[in-house]
N, C-alpha and C positions, 0 to 999 in steps of 0.2 A: 280424204282427199286434202282437206283444209285443217288438218290437226294442229296442235300446239306449236309444232315446229314447221308447219307448212310443208310443202312439196312443190318441186318444179312444175309438176303437172297442175296442181291447184292454183298456183300463181299464174301460170300461162292460161288456164281456163277463164280466170277471173279477168286477166288482161284482154282476152278475146271478147268477152261479154261487155267489158267497159269500152273497148273500141267500137263495138257494134252499136251500144247506146250513143256514144259520142257521134257516129255517123247517122244515126236517126235524127238526133237533135240537129245536126248541121243541115240536113235535108228538110227539116220541118216535120219529120214524122213522129217526133217526140218533143215534149215541152220540157225536158229535163234540163235543169241548170247545174246538175252535179252529177254526171254520168258515173263517176267512181263509186260515189255512195248508193246511187241507184242500182248499180250493178250487185252491190252486196245485199241490198234489201231484196232484189229480185231473186237472187240466189238463195237467200234464207226463205223466202216465201216458197220457191219451188221445191226446196229440199223439204220443207215441211208437208207440202202436198204430197210428194213422192212418198214420204214416211207414212202419212195417213192412208194413202191409197193401198199400201201394203198391209198395215195393221188393221185396217177397217174396210177390207175388200168387199164385204157384202153390204155396205152402206150405199144408198141409192144416190151416188155422185150425179150431180147435174152435168149433162153432156158438155156444157160449155165452161166448166169450171176452170180449165186452164187459161182460157181467154179472159175470164173474169178476174183471175189473179195477175197475169202477166200485163195486161193492159193498164191498169191504174199503177202497179209498181214500177213499170218502166216508163211511166209518163207517155204511153204511146198515144198517138192521135189516130183514131179510128176513121177511115175514109169511107 
């Protein structure tokens, strides 16, 4: 989706994620001061998690692993 040449779908997905993080920061639900960069970091983290869940499916993953990854990478404020 985000190959060397990019794709319209990949660019759109990253734009949506950036817009969401921008809105979270504007509402005080995230402390991000660079939503575009945080969107890339979050995408990389989630991509890595998805990959590892596939190749290491028998690993005893913590039930809250997605929250543990997304909250810090997106600079979300937990209420």
